[in-house]
N, C-alpha and C positions, 0 to 999 in steps of 0.2 A: 696711178703711177707717180704723179707729181707730188704725192704726199710723202714719198720716201726719200726726198732730198730736202734738207733743212738749210736755207740760205744763211750764210755766215755774215756776221757784223751788219745785219740788215738795217737796224735803226741808224747806226753810225753812217753807213753808206748813203742812205737816203738824205740824212741831214746835211751831208757835205755836197752831194751831187745836185740836189734840187734847190736852185736859188731863184728861179723865175717860174712861177706856176703856169705861165702860158708859153714857156719856152720849148725848144727843140732838143731832144736828148738821144743818146745812142748807147744801147746796151750791147756790148761787143760779144758777150757770152751768155746768150739768152737762157740756155738750158731749159729747165722746166718752168721758167718764168717767175721765180720767187722774187728776185730783185725788181724786175720790171713791174710786177703787180703792186709792189710797195711804192714804187715811183708814181704809178698812175693814181694812187690814192691821194697824192699831194699835188696833182696837176689838174688844171682846168680843162674845159671842153675844147679849148683852142690849142692845147699842147700837142706835140707830136713826139712819139717814141719810135725810133727805128732800132730794130734788134736783129741780131744774126746768130746763127749757130750751124755747125757742120754736122752735128750728131743727128741722125735721122729720127731716132725714137723721141728725143727731146723736142726736136723741131715740130714733129707731127703732133705731139701732145700740146705744145704751146700754140700751134695754129688753132686747135680746137678751143683752148682756154681763152684766147683773146679774139676769137672770131667775131664777137659782137661789139668790139670796141674800135671805132673808126680812128682813134688816135694812134693805133699801133700798126706799124708797117714791118712785116717780117721777111727776112731773106735767109736762105740756106747758103750763105757765103762764108768764107773765112774772113775773120775780122780785119785782115790786111787790106780788104777791098772796101774799107770804110769810105774812101774817096769816091768810089764808083757808086756805092749806095746813096751817098749824099747827092751825087749828080742825078741819079734816077729819081730821087724824091725832090729835086730842085731846091736843095738845102744849101745855103751859102756857108753856114757855120752852126756849131752846136753850143748850147748853154751848159751842157754837161756830157761827159763821155765816161762810161764805167766799164770795167772788165773784171770778172772773177776768174782767175786763172786755174782754179782747182778743177779736178775731175769730180763729177757728181756721184752721190751715194748710189744712184741707180747703176751707173757704169761700174762702180767698184763692187757692187753686190750681185749683179746679174751676170752669171757665167757666160751667157751668149754674147755679151758685149766685149769679152776678151780682155778685161782689166782685172778680173778677180783672181785672188790667190787660191780659190777653191780648186781642189786637186783635179777635177774634171773640166775646168774652164780652159777654153782654147787660148793659145798664146797669140793674141792679136795686137792690142794696144794702139790701133789706129783710131784717132778721133773722127776722121773722115774715112769711111769705109771704101771710098773710091781710090785711096792711095794704093800704090802697087804692092808694097812689101809689108808683111806682118812681122811680129816679133819672132814667130817660128821660122819665117824665111831667113831672117838675119842670123839666128842661132844655127841654122842648117847650112849657111853658105859663107859667112865671113870667116876669115882666118883668125887665129888666136890673138894676134897683135891688134887687129881691128876691133875685135870684141873687147879686149882689155882696155883699149883706149876709150871706147864708148862708156864702159862701166866706171872708169876713173874720172873722165872728163865731165860726164853728165850725172853720175851717181855718187861721185867722190868715194868710191869703194876701194879701200886699201888692199883688199885681197883680190883685186881684179885679174891679175895675171894667172893666178892658180885656178880661179873659177873659169876663165876663158880657155885655158889649156884643157881642163876637164871636160868642158862642153865639146870641144873639137874631138877629144878622144871618144866621148860617149856617142856622138852622132855617127861614127863609123859603124856602130852596132845597131843603133835605133835613132830614127829621126825625131826631132822635138815637135810635139803636137800640142800638149796640154801642160798646165801649170805644174803638175806633179813631176813631169820630166825635168823641169828646171829645179824644183824644190828638192829633188833627190840629190842633186849635185851640191846645192847650197848647204843642205843638211850634213853632207859628208865632210865638207870643208870648213864648217862654222860651228863654234861652241853653241850648245842648245839655246842659251839665253839670247843669242844674237841672230838666230836664224830669221826671224820675222823682219828685223831691221835690215838685214842684208838683202832679203828678198825685196823689201820696199825700195832699197837703193838700186838694185838691178832692174826692177820693173820701171822705176822712174827714169833711169838712164836710157833704156830701150824706147820708152814712150817719147822722151824728149827728142831722141835721134830720129825716130820714125816720122814724127810730126814736124820736125824742124822747128821746135817750139821757141827756141831762143832767138833765132833770126827773124821769125815771123813776129815775135813780140817787139823787137827793135823797129821793124818796119811799121807796125801798128802805132807805136808810141810816137814816132817821128811824124807820121801822117796826122795823128790825133792833135798834136800841138798846132799844126798848120790849120786844122779845121775848127779850133776853139775860138769862140767869140771873145772879145775883151771881157774879162770877168767870168768867163766860162771855166769850168773845173774838170780836171782829169783825175779820176779816182781808180786805183788799181789794187785789187786784192791778190796777193801772191802767197805761196805756201812753202816755198823752199828758197834757200839762199841764192841759187843761180838766177832765178827770176827776179827776186827782190833786188839783187845787185844791179841788174840791168835797169829796172825801174828807177832805182835811186840815182844811178849814174846819169840817165837821160834827164831826169827832173833837175838834178843839181847843175848839169851843164847848161840847161835852158834857163836856169836862174842866175847864171853868171852874167856880169856886165863887162868883163874883160878876160881874155885868155892869153894876153901877152906874157912872155917869160918874166919871172920875178926880177926886179932891178931895172926894167925898162923905164926911162925917164918920163915918157909919155905913151899913152895908149895908141897903138897903130893897127890893132886887129879888126876894129869895126864891129866887134861882137855886140849884139843887142840882147838884153834880157827879155825873154818871152814868157817865163813862168815865175811864180812866187810860191815857195813851199809853204804849206799850211799845217802839216802834221809832224814836223820834226823827225823823230826816230820812227814814226809810224804808229798806228793804232792797232792794238792786239785785243783779242776777245777777253772778256771778263772770266773769272773763275766759274761764275754761274753758267755762262754760255758754254764753256768747255765741259762742265759737268753734264749739261744737257745734250751736247753734241761734241763728242770727243774728237771728231775729225776737224774741228775748228781750231785745235790747239796750236797749230803752226801758222795760222793765218796772220797776215800783216797788211793793213790798209795804208797806202800812201796817197796823199791828195796834193795837187798843185793847181794854182789859178793862173789863167792867162792874163798878162798885163798889157 
């Protein structure tokens, strides 16, 4: 199972994150353990890697994969609980914190996971299957205005209102259960060349809303900055503009030395710089990596260092 997901920007992530071979590190999105395994190759026997994931299949696989390595401490927690995991492991701070915000190839390809476009795949989209509402639940209950707002805000879908209205109309006849129920509507309202892109945007919007991904990302980033040791690095892999914008905004804000309005004669804000940007506009995959793993094409790695 672990072989069907290819970690993105693996070499670059490891080079930026691992600065102290005997340090303490946090992998916020363990998945099938691709990045964690690479980190461990660079670490000594004294190092510690705490890793978390809410996906049951990935977590179970990684438990088995790392069962013989005493350096690894695994938690099936949302990464916003990084502070709780640190306390449980009696860790005062991290030398490196890493998160890959993408959905794994396993989740995208396995119909039972509820992320796939395959026609018989259930409409789920919960990263944590204990969450109460699935994508099908939203499509079957929210009104057209609420659905349109989700599609536009989180998927940047221009045709959001027409699609939402058609969903509400269709569910009066048949409830939404599988991907083909949604694909039928998108196909009706979208030129053939844009059907897959539109489906991607709609799925993305529903997934972000269901999992409250943007708010949890903000919480995680703020807690991560607090938990970094001086010289420790925060590295985030994002895959769409909404995530990347939040990562960039948080890192840039924490890199500022003053937030007083322009023109103030002296600084009165008391703002202290906590991060130093290391990657400028961000690192993107090479063409060779994209050729070997097409799903890496939209990835962007941003890294900042605690000062």
